[in-house]
C-alpha positions in Angstrom: 16.6 -46.1 -12.5 15.5 -47.3 -15.9 14.8 -44.1 -17.7 15.7 -40.4 -17.8 12.7 -39.2 -15.8 12.7 -39.8 -12.1 9.8 -41.8 -10.9 8.3 -40.4 -7.7 5.7 -41.7 -5.3 3.9 -38.7 -3.7 2.0 -39.8 -0.6 -1.2 -38.0 0.4 -0.3 -37.6 4.0 -3.1 -37.3 6.6 -6.2 -37.1 4.4 -7.8 -34.7 6.9 -5.0 -32.2 6.5 -3.7 -30.0 3.7 -1.9 -32.8 1.9 -4.4 -33.1 -1.0 -4.5 -29.3 -1.5 -0.7 -28.8 -1.6 -0.3 -31.8 -3.9 -2.9 -30.6 -6.4 -1.4 -27.1 -6.3 2.1 -28.4 -6.8 1.3 -30.7 -9.6 -0.5 -27.9 -11.5 2.9 -26.2 -11.8 4.5 -27.3 -15.0 8.0 -26.6 -13.6 7.3 -29.2 -11.0 5.7 -31.9 -13.1 7.5 -31.7 -16.4 10.7 -33.3 -15.3 9.4 -36.4 -13.5 6.8 -39.1 -13.5 4.6 -38.7 -10.4 2.2 -41.2 -9.0 0.0 -40.1 -6.0 -0.3 -42.8 -3.4 -3.6 -42.4 -1.5 -7.1 -42.2 -2.7 -8.5 -40.8 -6.0 -12.0 -40.2 -4.5 -10.5 -38.0 -1.7 -8.5 -36.0 -4.3 -11.5 -35.6 -6.4 -13.6 -34.5 -3.5 -11.0 -32.0 -2.5 -10.7 -30.7 -6.1 -14.4 -30.2 -6.4 -14.7 -28.5 -3.0 -11.8 -26.1 -3.7 -13.0 -25.2 -7.1 -16.6 -24.5 -6.0 -16.4 -23.3 -2.4 -13.5 -20.9 -2.4 -13.8 -17.3 -3.5 -10.4 -17.1 -5.2 -9.4 -18.9 -8.4 -7.0 -21.7 -7.7 -4.6 -23.4 -10.1 -5.1 -27.0 -9.3 -4.2 -30.3 -11.1 -7.3 -32.2 -12.1 -7.3 -35.6 -10.3 -8.7 -37.2 -13.5 -5.4 -36.4 -15.2 -3.2 -37.8 -12.4 -1.8 -41.3 -11.9 -3.1 -42.5 -8.5 -2.6 -45.7 -6.5 -5.8 -46.2 -4.5 -4.8 -47.6 -1.1 -7.5 -47.1 1.4 -10.8 -45.3 1.2 -13.0 -44.3 4.1 -16.2 -42.2 4.2 -15.3 -41.4 7.8 -12.5 -39.0 6.9 -13.5 -35.5 8.1 -11.6 -32.5 6.8 -9.7 -30.8 9.6 -10.1 -33.6 12.0 -7.1 -35.9 12.5 -8.1 -39.1 14.3 -7.5 -42.9 14.2 -9.3 -43.1 10.8 -7.1 -40.5 9.1 -4.1 -42.0 10.9 -4.7 -45.5 9.6 -5.1 -44.1 6.1 -1.9 -42.1 6.1 0.0 -45.0 7.5 -1.3 -47.3 4.8 -0.3 -44.8 2.1 3.3 -44.8 3.5 3.5 -48.6 3.7 2.4 -48.9 0.0 4.8 -46.2 -1.2 7.8 -47.7 0.7 7.0 -51.3 -0.5 6.7 -50.3 -4.2 9.8 -48.1 -4.0 11.8 -51.0 -2.5 10.5 -53.2 -5.2 12.0 -50.8 -7.8 8.8 -49.1 -9.0 9.9 -45.7 -7.9 13.2 -43.9 -7.5 12.0 -41.8 -4.5 9.2 -40.8 -2.2 7.8 -37.4 -1.5 5.7 -37.5 1.6 2.9 -35.0 2.5 2.6 -34.4 6.3 1.1 -36.8 8.7 -0.1 -36.3 12.3 1.9 -38.4 14.8 -1.1 -38.3 17.2 -3.3 -39.8 14.5 -0.8 -42.6 13.9 -0.8 -43.3 17.7 -4.6 -43.3 17.7 -4.6 -45.9 14.9 -2.1 -48.0 16.9 1.1 -47.1 15.2 3.8 -45.9 17.6 6.5 -44.3 15.5 8.3 -41.0 16.2 7.5 -40.0 12.7 7.6 -41.0 9.0 11.5 -40.9 9.1 11.6 -43.8 11.6 9.1 -45.9 9.6 11.1 -45.3 6.4 14.3 -46.4 8.1 12.7 -49.5 9.6 11.0 -50.7 6.4 14.3 -50.0 4.4 16.3 -52.0 7.0 18.7 -49.2 7.8 20.0 -48.2 11.2 22.1 -45.2 10.1 19.8 -42.4 9.0 19.4 -38.7 9.5 17.0 -35.8 9.1 18.6 -33.2 6.7 16.8 -29.9 5.9 17.6 -28.3 2.6 16.5 -25.0 1.2 17.6 -22.8 -1.7 17.6 -19.0 -1.1 15.3 -17.1 -3.4 17.5 -14.1 -2.9 21.0 -15.5 -3.7 20.5 -19.1 -4.9 22.7 -20.3 -2.0 21.7 -23.8 -0.6 21.3 -24.3 3.1 21.8 -27.8 4.4 21.3 -28.6 8.1 21.5 -32.1 9.6 20.0 -32.6 13.1 22.2 -34.7 15.4 19.2 -35.6 17.6 15.6 -35.2 16.5 12.3 -35.7 18.3 13.3 -36.2 21.9 12.7 -34.0 25.0 15.2 -31.4 25.6 16.4 -32.9 28.9 17.4 -36.1 27.0 19.7 -34.3 24.5 22.8 -34.2 26.6 22.3 -37.9 27.6 21.7 -38.9 24.0 24.6 -37.1 22.4 27.8 -39.2 22.3 31.0 -39.3 20.2 29.6 -42.4 18.5 26.4 -40.8 17.5 28.1 -37.7 16.1 30.5 -39.8 14.1 27.6 -41.7 12.6 25.9 -38.4 11.7 29.1 -37.0 10.3 29.6 -40.1 8.2 26.0 -39.7 6.8 26.5 -36.1 6.1 29.8 -36.6 4.3 28.3 -39.4 2.2 25.2 -37.3 1.4 27.3 -34.3 0.3 29.3 -36.5 -2.1 26.5 -38.7 -3.5 23.5 -36.4 -3.5 25.1 -32.9 -4.0 28.4 -33.7 -5.8 30.5 -32.1 -3.0 33.7 -34.1 -2.5 35.7 -32.0 0.0 33.0 -30.3 2.0 33.1 -27.7 4.7 30.9 -28.6 7.7 30.1 -26.3 10.7 29.3 -28.1 14.0 27.5 -26.5 16.8 28.4 -26.5 20.5 25.8 -27.7 22.9 26.0 -25.1 25.7 25.9 -21.2 25.6 29.2 -19.9 24.2 30.1 -23.6 23.6 30.6 -24.1 27.3 33.1 -21.2 27.8 35.9 -23.5 28.8 33.7 -25.5 31.2 32.1 -22.5 32.9 28.7 -23.0 31.2 28.7 -26.7 30.8 31.3 -29.4 30.4 30.2 -31.4 27.4 32.4 -29.4 25.0 35.6 -29.6 27.0 35.0 -33.2 28.2 34.3 -34.9 24.9 33.0 -32.7 22.1 36.3 -30.8 21.4 38.4 -34.0 21.7 36.0 -35.8 19.4 36.2 -33.0 16.8 40.0 -33.1 16.9 40.0 -36.8 16.2 37.6 -36.3 13.3 39.8 -33.7 11.8 42.7 -36.1 11.8 40.5 -38.9 10.3 39.0 -36.6 7.6 41.8 -34.3 6.4 39.8 -33.8 3.1 37.0 -32.1 5.1 37.0 -28.7 6.7 35.4 -29.2 10.1 34.6 -26.0 12.0 33.5 -26.0 15.6 32.2 -26.4 18.1 30.7 -23.0 17.1 28.6 -21.2 19.8 25.0 -21.9 18.9 24.0 -18.2 19.0 26.5 -17.2 16.4 26.7 -20.3 14.1 23.7 -19.1 12.1 25.0 -15.6 11.4 26.9 -16.6 8.2 24.0 -18.7 6.9 21.6 -15.8 7.5 23.9 -13.4 5.6 24.3 -16.0 2.7 20.6 -16.5 2.6 19.6 -12.8 2.4 22.5 -11.6 0.3 24.9 -9.8 2.6 27.8 -8.9 0.3 30.3 -9.2 3.3 29.7 -12.9 3.8 32.6 -15.1 2.9 32.7 -18.9 2.7 29.5 -20.2 4.3 29.7 -23.9 5.1 28.4 -26.6 2.7 26.4 -28.1 5.6 25.6 -27.4 9.3 25.3 -29.9 12.1 23.1 -28.6 15.0 22.9 -30.8 18.0 19.2 -30.8 18.7 15.9 -30.1 17.1 15.2 -26.4 18.0 18.9 -25.4 17.8 18.6 -26.3 14.1 15.0 -25.7 13.1 14.3 -22.4 14.6 16.9 -20.6 12.4 16.0 -22.8 9.4 12.4 -22.0 9.6 13.1 -18.3 10.2 15.0 -18.2 6.9 13.1 -20.8 4.9 9.8 -21.7 6.4 7.9 -21.8 3.1 10.6 -23.5 1.1 12.6 -25.8 3.4 12.6 -29.5 2.5 13.0 -32.4 5.0 15.2 -35.0 3.4 15.9 -38.4 5.0 19.5 -39.4 4.3 20.9 -42.9 4.7 18.1 -44.6 2.8 18.6 -46.7 -0.3 16.2 -44.3 -2.2 15.5 -40.6 -2.2 12.9 -39.3 0.3 11.8 -35.7 0.7 9.0 -33.9 2.4 7.7 -30.4 2.8 8.8 -28.8 6.1 5.3 -28.1 7.5 2.6 -30.0 9.3 -0.9 -31.1 8.5 -2.4 -27.7 9.3 -5.8 -29.1 10.2 -7.0 -25.6 11.1 -6.9 -24.4 7.5 -7.6 -27.7 5.7 -10.2 -27.4 2.9 -10.0 -23.6 2.8 -7.8 -23.2 -0.3 -5.2 -21.1 1.5 -2.5 -23.6 2.1 0.9 -22.6 0.7 2.3 -25.3 -1.7 5.8 -23.7 -2.0 7.4 -26.3 0.3 5.7 -29.2 -1.5 6.9 -27.9 -4.9 10.4 -27.6 -3.4 10.2 -31.1 -2.1 9.3 -32.6 -5.5 11.9 -30.5 -7.3 14.6 -31.5 -4.8 13.7 -35.2 -5.1 14.1 -34.9 -8.9 17.5 -33.2 -8.4 18.7 -35.8 -5.9 17.6 -38.7 -8.1 19.4 -37.3 -11.1 22.5 -36.6 -9.1 22.5 -40.0 -7.5 22.1 -41.8 -10.8 24.1 -39.1 -12.8 21.4 -38.7 -15.5 
């Protein structure tokens, strides 16, 4: 980082979705744009077309950044992009935006990337078979240790929720086969490093979920906990005496304290600094119940900062002017905070 203002590449995402709209809305907010230098990676013509459409065809006044005032890297233009229709054309475009942003960030032009949502189906239609943007980022950055951390700050209390998924986009029947002590050790390593480097938390408190109902109830409702999860956790406590590791906590009760901390229950004491759910919905159902409009997807383990709003392309409302930019604003703000914390500026 060569100056005091974080340099961020903001990718347009799937150009048929709401990426352009939420970016224009987010960058119109001075609280978002005043503390960083943003370059949109995508297509100025598409941004301009979206801007003109939203300012002339919607009934409500919208606060939008004017594309003429933005820094934009033009990557790929196509007249075949159709608003609300994700296909091989929009997939090829969104993939090209990502490749450009990653390459320039690795070259040192940016400190971090904020990614608007893409459609995995459109990537596949264009011939790119990645589970998501996270996996592409990790491959291009040359890292094998990475994780999907969701971060949200409560508007009620200011408390920060952090949840790292142990497994991500896999079918439910594969979860118990995929989870191993080695995988959880790697995720715990990443989480500890992230808390220290990106949030300044040296001796963190981490809550770890059980896999089965009631955490297996001593083997009566599943044996993963008693066979290896509890012994693994005991070993980790010995290896990491500076950390407070709780668990395995029954999945149906692990989220009670975070919910209380989020909504301001005065009885809550000592919520954890981070939570480690073991599979996608075990973590993201409660996260989205609490913070659907402001959660941020953060990829940890990369040599640069990456954040993304925690929502999809929303093809069904694209171009209508009703997309909520709260999560995109939060993603840009968090990227600024993480860059500043990482570089201590």
